[in-house]
VEXDRENSE-517876 format. One record per residue (C-alpha): residue number from 1; y, x, z. Coordinates in Angstrom, 1 decimal. Last residue first. Layout:
# VEXDRENSE-517876
(site NUM,(Y,X,Z));
...
***
This chain:
# VEXDRENSE-517876
(site 245,(-22.4,-12.0,11.5));
(site 244,(-20.0,-14.9,12.0));
(site 243,(-18.4,-13.3,15.1));
(site 242,(-17.5,-10.2,13.0));
(site 241,(-15.5,-12.3,10.6));
(site 240,(-13.6,-14.0,13.4));
(site 239,(-12.8,-10.7,15.1));
(site 238,(-11.5,-9.2,11.8));
(site 237,(-9.2,-12.2,11.2));
(site 236,(-7.9,-12.0,14.8));
(site 235,(-7.2,-8.2,14.4));
(site 234,(-5.4,-8.8,11.2));
(site 233,(-3.2,-11.5,12.8));
(site 232,(-2.5,-9.2,15.8));
(site 231,(-1.4,-6.4,13.5));
(site 230,(0.9,-8.7,11.4));
(site 229,(2.4,-10.0,14.7));
(site 228,(3.0,-6.4,15.8));
(site 227,(4.6,-5.6,12.4));
(site 226,(6.7,-8.7,13.0));
(site 225,(8.0,-7.2,16.2));
(site 224,(8.6,-3.8,14.7));
(site 223,(10.6,-5.3,11.9));
(site 222,(12.7,-7.0,14.6));
(site 221,(13.4,-3.8,16.3));
(site 220,(14.4,-2.0,13.1));
(site 219,(16.5,-5.1,12.1));
(site 218,(18.7,-5.1,15.2));
(site 217,(21.9,-5.9,13.2));
(site 216,(20.0,-8.6,11.4));
(site 215,(18.8,-10.5,14.4));
(site 214,(22.1,-9.5,16.0));
(site 213,(23.9,-11.8,13.5));
(site 212,(22.3,-14.8,15.3));
(site 211,(24.0,-14.0,18.6));
(site 210,(27.4,-13.6,17.0));
(site 209,(27.0,-16.8,15.0));
(site 208,(26.0,-18.7,18.1));
(site 207,(29.0,-17.3,20.0));
(site 206,(31.3,-18.4,17.2));
(site 205,(30.0,-21.9,17.1));
(site 204,(30.1,-22.3,20.9));
(site 203,(33.7,-21.0,21.0));
(site 202,(34.0,-17.4,22.5));
(site 201,(35.8,-16.6,25.7));
(site 200,(32.6,-16.5,27.8));
(site 199,(31.0,-14.0,25.5));
(site 198,(33.9,-11.6,25.4));
(site 197,(32.0,-8.5,26.6));
(site 196,(29.0,-9.4,24.4));
(site 195,(28.8,-6.8,21.6));
(site 194,(29.4,-3.0,21.6));
(site 193,(28.4,-2.2,25.1));
(site 192,(25.1,-0.4,24.4));
(site 191,(24.0,-3.1,21.9));
(site 190,(21.1,-4.3,24.0));
(site 189,(22.9,-4.0,27.3));
(site 188,(26.0,-5.8,26.1));
(site 187,(23.8,-8.4,24.4));
(site 186,(22.0,-9.2,27.7));
(site 185,(25.3,-9.3,29.6));
(site 184,(26.7,-11.8,27.1));
(site 183,(23.6,-14.0,27.4));
(site 182,(23.9,-13.8,31.2));
(site 181,(27.6,-15.0,31.0));
(site 180,(26.7,-17.8,28.7));
(site 179,(24.0,-19.0,31.1));
(site 178,(26.4,-18.7,34.1));
(site 177,(29.0,-20.8,32.2));
(site 176,(26.5,-23.4,31.1));
(site 175,(25.5,-23.8,34.8));
(site 174,(22.1,-22.6,35.9));
(site 173,(21.0,-25.3,36.0));
(site 172,(22.2,-28.0,33.7));
(site 171,(21.1,-31.4,35.1));
(site 170,(19.3,-32.9,32.0));
(site 169,(17.1,-31.0,33.1));
(site 168,(15.9,-30.0,36.5));
(site 167,(12.4,-28.8,35.5));
(site 166,(14.1,-27.5,32.3));
(site 165,(15.8,-24.7,34.1));
(site 164,(18.4,-23.8,31.4));
(site 163,(18.3,-20.5,29.6));
(site 162,(19.9,-17.0,29.6));
(site 161,(19.1,-16.3,33.3));
(site 160,(15.4,-17.1,32.6));
(site 159,(14.9,-14.7,29.7));
(site 158,(14.8,-11.2,31.2));
(site 157,(12.6,-12.0,34.1));
(site 156,(11.0,-14.6,31.8));
(site 155,(9.1,-11.8,30.0));
(site 154,(7.0,-11.2,33.0));
(site 153,(5.4,-7.9,34.0));
(site 152,(7.2,-6.3,31.0));
(site 151,(5.2,-3.7,28.9));
(site 150,(4.4,-6.3,26.3));
(site 149,(3.9,-5.4,22.6));
(site 148,(6.7,-6.2,22.5));
(site 147,(9.6,-6.0,25.0));
(site 146,(12.6,-5.5,22.6));
(site 145,(11.1,-7.9,20.1));
(site 144,(10.7,-10.7,22.6));
(site 143,(14.2,-10.1,24.0));
(site 142,(15.6,-10.2,20.4));
(site 141,(13.5,-13.3,19.5));
(site 140,(14.7,-15.1,22.6));
(site 139,(18.3,-14.2,21.9));
(site 138,(18.1,-15.7,18.4));
(site 137,(17.2,-19.1,19.8));
(site 136,(19.0,-18.8,23.1));
(site 135,(22.3,-19.2,21.2));
(site 134,(21.3,-22.9,20.5));
(site 133,(20.9,-24.1,24.1));
(site 132,(19.6,-27.7,23.9));
(site 131,(17.7,-27.3,20.7));
(site 130,(17.2,-23.6,21.3));
(site 129,(15.3,-24.4,24.5));
(site 128,(12.8,-26.7,22.7));
(site 127,(11.5,-24.5,19.8));
(site 126,(11.1,-20.8,20.6));
(site 125,(11.0,-20.9,24.4));
(site 124,(9.5,-24.3,25.2));
(site 123,(7.0,-24.1,22.3));
(site 122,(6.0,-20.6,23.2));
(site 121,(5.5,-21.6,26.8));
(site 120,(3.4,-24.5,25.9));
(site 119,(1.3,-22.3,23.6));
(site 118,(0.8,-19.7,26.3));
(site 117,(-0.7,-22.5,28.5));
(site 116,(-2.7,-24.0,25.7));
(site 115,(-4.2,-20.7,24.5));
(site 114,(-7.9,-20.6,25.1));
(site 113,(-9.4,-18.8,22.1));
(site 112,(-11.8,-19.3,19.2));
(site 111,(-10.2,-22.6,18.0));
(site 110,(-7.0,-20.7,17.3));
(site 109,(-8.6,-18.8,14.4));
(site 108,(-6.4,-19.7,11.4));
(site 107,(-5.2,-16.1,11.1));
(site 106,(-1.5,-17.1,11.3));
(site 105,(-2.3,-19.1,14.5));
(site 104,(-4.5,-16.4,15.9));
(site 103,(-1.7,-13.8,15.5));
(site 102,(0.9,-16.1,17.0));
(site 101,(-1.3,-16.7,20.0));
(site 100,(-2.0,-12.9,20.5));
(site 99,(1.7,-12.0,20.1));
(site 98,(2.7,-14.6,22.7));
(site 97,(0.1,-13.1,25.0));
(site 96,(1.2,-9.5,24.4));
(site 95,(4.8,-10.6,25.1));
(site 94,(4.0,-11.9,28.5));
(site 93,(4.4,-15.2,30.4));
(site 92,(5.6,-16.6,33.7));
(site 91,(7.6,-19.6,34.7));
(site 90,(7.6,-20.2,38.4));
(site 89,(11.3,-20.9,38.7));
(site 88,(11.4,-23.8,36.3));
(site 87,(10.1,-25.4,33.1));
(site 86,(6.4,-24.6,32.6));
(site 85,(5.3,-23.3,36.0));
(site 84,(8.0,-25.1,38.1));
(site 83,(7.3,-28.5,36.5));
(site 82,(3.5,-28.0,37.0));
(site 81,(4.1,-27.1,40.6));
(site 80,(6.2,-30.2,41.2));
(site 79,(3.5,-32.3,39.6));
(site 78,(0.8,-30.8,41.9));
(site 77,(2.9,-31.3,45.1));
(site 76,(3.8,-28.4,47.4));
(site 75,(7.5,-29.2,47.2));
(site 74,(8.2,-32.7,46.0));
(site 73,(6.2,-35.3,43.9));
(site 72,(8.4,-34.9,40.8));
(site 71,(7.6,-37.9,38.5));
(site 70,(6.9,-36.6,35.0));
(site 69,(8.8,-38.3,32.3));
(site 68,(8.4,-40.9,29.5));
(site 67,(7.0,-43.9,31.4));
(site 66,(5.1,-42.7,34.5));
(site 65,(2.9,-39.7,33.9));
(site 64,(0.8,-38.1,36.6));
(site 63,(-2.5,-39.3,35.3));
(site 62,(-3.6,-35.9,34.0));
(site 61,(-0.6,-33.7,33.1));
(site 60,(-2.0,-30.2,33.3));
(site 59,(-4.7,-30.9,30.7));
(site 58,(-2.1,-32.3,28.4));
(site 57,(-0.4,-28.9,28.2));
(site 56,(3.3,-29.2,29.1));
(site 55,(6.3,-29.4,26.8));
(site 54,(9.7,-30.0,28.4));
(site 53,(12.8,-31.9,27.1));
(site 52,(13.4,-33.1,30.7));
(site 51,(13.8,-36.7,29.9));
(site 50,(11.3,-36.9,27.0));
(site 49,(8.6,-35.0,28.9));
(site 48,(6.3,-34.0,26.0));
(site 47,(2.6,-33.8,26.5));
(site 46,(0.5,-31.2,24.7));
(site 45,(-2.7,-31.3,22.7));
(site 44,(-4.3,-28.2,21.3));
(site 43,(-6.2,-27.7,18.0));
(site 42,(-3.2,-26.8,15.8));
(site 41,(-0.3,-28.3,17.7));
(site 40,(-0.7,-31.9,18.7));
(site 39,(2.3,-33.4,20.5));
(site 38,(1.9,-36.5,22.5));
(site 37,(4.8,-38.5,24.1));
(site 36,(2.6,-41.7,23.5));
(site 35,(5.4,-44.1,22.6));
(site 34,(6.9,-41.7,20.0));
(site 33,(10.5,-40.5,19.8));
(site 32,(10.3,-37.2,21.6));
(site 31,(6.8,-36.7,20.0));
(site 30,(8.5,-36.8,16.6));
(site 29,(11.0,-34.2,17.7));
(site 28,(8.2,-32.0,18.9));
(site 27,(6.3,-32.3,15.7));
(site 26,(9.4,-31.5,13.6));
(site 25,(10.0,-28.4,15.8));
(site 24,(6.4,-27.4,15.4));
(site 23,(6.7,-27.5,11.6));
(site 22,(9.8,-25.3,11.7));
(site 21,(8.1,-23.0,14.1));
(site 20,(5.0,-22.5,11.9));
(site 19,(7.3,-22.1,8.8));
(site 18,(9.4,-19.4,10.5));
(site 17,(6.2,-17.6,11.5));
(site 16,(5.1,-17.6,7.9));
(site 15,(8.4,-16.5,6.6));
(site 14,(8.5,-13.5,8.9));
(site 13,(4.9,-12.7,8.0));
(site 12,(5.8,-12.7,4.3));
(site 11,(8.7,-10.3,5.0));
(site 10,(6.2,-7.9,6.5));
(site 9,(4.1,-8.2,3.3));
(site 8,(7.1,-7.6,1.1));
(site 7,(8.1,-4.7,3.3));
(site 6,(4.7,-3.1,3.0));
(site 5,(4.4,-3.8,-0.8));
(site 4,(7.7,-2.0,-1.4));
(site 3,(6.6,1.0,0.8));
(site 2,(3.4,1.5,-1.0));
(site 1,(0.0,0.0,0.0));
***
């Protein structure tokens, strides 16, 4: 494979991930307006809290649903813990897990793995949060790319200050001002002080454009991320072929 073919293939993986997320966004929005609140993604079934804008694996919901939202049963309760794990202070996931799931999706081998928990986090991070907090869309991918293939103990350590706590949504916690401040601090660190100092003074549209542009400005890091996704896809394809022997 020459360099031209390499970059064409890498670009193909970018497009394929974009197509996966575009389809999942449509599925989420349909679930938000359905009577069942059910979102089926590949071979997994998720439940959508239409008040909190939160995706939870169906296995974690059980019979706890009343209407279109989960009823918080207070500290120590099962529902409270589910909300904390998928939308609040107990959120935890890792870059290597997100890469594994994306790789199996692109390889078409999701049925060979258990992935509903990571799938819910991926939907909440890459699809849902950007709908209520648009600058988080590009910032998620930048943080993911910076960490991949996954040295961080918990990717949410970096991400949580830049996003809303969806266990409390539509109450906006942290405040929009605190979220914007954290986003500016993230870009200040990522760009060695070049971008982000005036985050709180920018209009929403301007700030979104600034954050989105960094996906292009940080192209070596983004290329590395999609190279990792390519690698995980290839690995999943090889494992599936070997399992058939």
